[in-house]
N, C-alpha and C positions, 0 to 999 in steps of 0.2 A: 504494500500500500504506500502511496505517496501523498503527502500533504503539501500543497503549493498555493500561491496566491491565485485567487479567482480571476478569470478573464471574461471579457464580454461574451465570448462563445459559450461560457458556462451558464449564462442566464436561464435558458430553458431547463437545464438540469436542476439548477438551484430552485427554480419555481416549483418543479415537480416534488422537491423535498419539503419546502417550507409551506406552500399553500395548503396541503392537507393538515399539517400541524396547526396552522393558524385557524383553519375551519373547525377543527375538533375542539378548540378552545380549552384544552386541558393543561397547557403548559405556558403559553405566551399571552400576555395581557395586550392583545392587539385586536383590531376589528376582525372578527371571524370571516367576514365577507371579502377581505382583502386577498386578491389573487393576481396572478400574472404580473404585468409591469408594475402595479402598485406594490405588490408583495416584494418583488425583487428590489424596487426602489427603496422601500423601507429597510431591507436587509443591508443595502449599501449606503444608507443615509448617515448624516451626522458625523462625518469624518471616520467612518468605520473602515478598517482594513479587513477584507473578506478572504477566506481561504476555503479550499475544497479538499476533501479526502477522496482519493480515487484509487480504484483497482479494477480496470476494465470498464469503468464508468464512475460517475460521481456518486459516492456513498454517503457523504456527510458534508456539512459546511459549518463554519463558525466565523464570527466577526470579533474583532478587538477594537476598542475605542477608549479614549479617556473617559473616566467616570465623572469627572468634574473639570472645571476650568481653573486657571490661575494657580493658586497655591494647593489645589486639590488634583492637579493634572498628573501627578505621579502615581495615581491609583487608576487602574484600568478596569474595564467591564467587558465581559464577553457574553455571547449567546451562541448556543450550539444546537444543531439539528442533525440527527442521523436518520437516513431513510428507513422506512419500515422494514424493507427486505434485508437490511444490513444490521439490524439491531441484534445485540448479543454476540457480536464478532469483535468487540474491543475498539470500535471506531470512536466512540465518545471518549474513551480513555486516551487513545492516541491523539485526538484533537485537543483534549485538555492539556496533556503533556507538551504538545507542540505549542499551544497558546501560551503556556507559562514560559517556555523558552523564548518565544517571540516577544512576550512582554518584557522579559529581562533585556533582550537585545534592543528594544525600543526605549529602555531606560525607566520602565515602570518599577516601582518598589513594592507594590501590593496589587491584589486583584479582589474586586468586590462584585458579588452577584446581588442585585438590588431586590429581586422579586422572584424567589424560588418558591413555587407552590409546595406546601407541605405534603400534598397528595402525590407529588412527583417523587415517590420514595426511591426509585432507582437513581435519579440524579442526585438527590440529597445524600444517599449512601456513597455514591462515587465521589462527590465533592468532599465529604467527610474523610473518606479513605485517603484522599490526597491532601489532607491538611487544612481544609477549610473549617472554620468555626462558625456556628450560628451566633451572630452578634445582635440580632434583633428579630422580633416576631411581630407581625402586623395581623392582629386577630380579625378573621373574617374579611380580609381586604380584597378577596377575589370571589366572584360568584361563579363557581365551577359549574359547568352544564350538567354534571351528574352528581357531584358531591355537595352542591350548595355552597354556603359560605365557607370559605377555605382560608386558612392562615397562609400568609406569604412570609418567607424567611429572608433575612438579609444575611449573606454569608461572606466571609472575609478571610483572606490569607495574605500574610506578609511573604514576599518573594525573596528568597535568599539566593546567593550566587552559587547554587548547586553545581 
C-alpha cells in the first residue's frame, strides 16, 4: 500500500469514499446530502492537505490542516475515511501513522480531533491505542441517525520526535 498526496485525478475516487460516509451521518458532522463536487470541495477546503491510501485503487483518504490560527497553529487536525470494502485491513492505522509523520514534518507539535463521536468505538479505540487522550466530552452534541443524542469527544496527542 502507498500513501501519497491526492491529485485532481483522485477526485472521483475520493467522492466514492466520502459521500456514502457523509450520507450515513454516523461519523462526520456535515450535511448528509453533500455529495460529488460539494463533498470533494469540503474535503479539500480550509487549507487542508489531502492524501490517499492506494493499493490497486484508492482505499482511504485523510486530510491534515491547522486546528487553529496564530498562536494555536502548531496543533493540527485530521479527518480520515476508509472505504467500506477496505475496512479491517489496517488502512486507518496506516493513515494515522502517516499523518503523524506528516504532521511532524510540517512542524506541528500536537494533533487534536475536535468531534469524535463516542459511538464510533473503532476509531476511539484506534486513537487511544496510538496515544490519544480524551480531553473533553460534549454531552449529546450530535444527533446520531440511529443512536440519538450522542456524546462527541475531543481527543489530543502531543507529537514527539519518534
